[in-house]
C-alpha positions as a printed NumPy array, in Angstrom:
array([[  0.   ,   0.   ,   0.   ],
       [  1.246,   3.456,  -0.778],
       [  0.166,   7.064,  -0.307],
       [ -0.503,   8.777,  -3.637],
       [ -1.816,  12.034,  -5.044],
       [ -3.153,  10.58 ,  -8.307],
       [ -4.675,   7.161,  -8.95 ],
       [ -6.049,   6.643,  -5.428],
       [ -8.397,   3.713,  -4.9  ],
       [ -9.633,   5.211,  -1.626],
       [ -9.163,   8.474,   0.252],
       [ -9.022,   9.217,   3.954],
       [ -7.639,  11.451,   6.67 ],
       [ -4.368,  10.852,   8.516],
       [ -5.349,  10.37 ,  12.166],
       [ -2.097,   9.123,  13.698],
       [  1.625,   8.91 ,  13.046],
       [  3.71 ,   6.315,  14.859],
       [  7.438,   6.737,  14.455],
       [  9.291,   3.421,  14.45 ],
       [ 13.011,   2.83 ,  14.05 ],
       [ 12.859,   1.782,  10.418],
       [ 10.106,   4.159,   9.34 ],
       [  6.695,   5.585,  10.193],
       [  3.312,   3.914,  10.455],
       [  0.619,   6.238,   9.106],
       [ -2.942,   5.495,  10.262],
       [ -5.656,   6.684,   7.875],
       [ -9.38 ,   6.906,   8.696],
       [-11.049,   5.688,   5.515],
       [-14.59 ,   4.625,   4.651],
       [-15.11 ,   1.287,   6.375],
       [-12.347,   1.638,   8.979],
       [ -8.752,   2.49 ,   9.721],
       [ -5.918,   1.562,   7.353],
       [ -2.249,   1.517,   8.37 ],
       [  0.516,   2.236,   5.895],
       [  4.194,   1.713,   6.723],
       [  6.518,   4.287,   5.16 ],
       [ 10.225,   3.394,   5.21 ],
       [ 12.682,   5.808,   6.832],
       [ 13.435,   8.691,   4.466],
       [  9.958,   8.67 ,   2.861],
       [  7.821,  11.786,   2.774],
       [  5.367,  11.587,   5.711],
       [  2.042,  13.449,   5.464],
       [  0.946,  15.674,   8.333],
       [ -1.69 ,  14.493,  10.772],
       [ -5.114,  15.764,   9.675],
       [ -4.215,  15.804,   5.959],
       [ -6.426,  13.995,   3.442],
       [ -4.443,  11.43 ,   1.462],
       [ -5.088,   8.945,  -1.306],
       [ -4.218,   5.269,  -0.968],
       [ -3.364,   2.827,  -3.738],
       [ -2.305,  -0.836,  -3.729],
       [ -1.72 ,  -3.831,  -5.941],
       [ -4.462,  -6.465,  -5.609],
       [ -1.973,  -9.337,  -5.323],
       [ -0.195,  -7.631,  -2.404],
       [ -3.328,  -7.085,  -0.296],
       [ -4.152,  -9.11 ,   2.816],
       [ -7.38 ,  -8.336,   4.664],
       [ -7.27 ,  -9.118,   8.378],
       [-10.409, -10.002,  10.279],
       [-11.352,  -7.99 ,  13.328],
       [-11.299,  -9.856,  16.598]])
């Protein structure tokens, strides 16, 4: 999953940033729930509150059940 300006499959608002050693986890409130995107260290990180677009490759997606 990646944050994009053009070609977004879904849009949402950045609600949390969690800085980790190797990068940043960006939590996006999107229709249907929260989505987390890991951005490697050195990537451009959007500001909290900003609306972003998300895109992904179908073969790389794994949906996790709540519970």
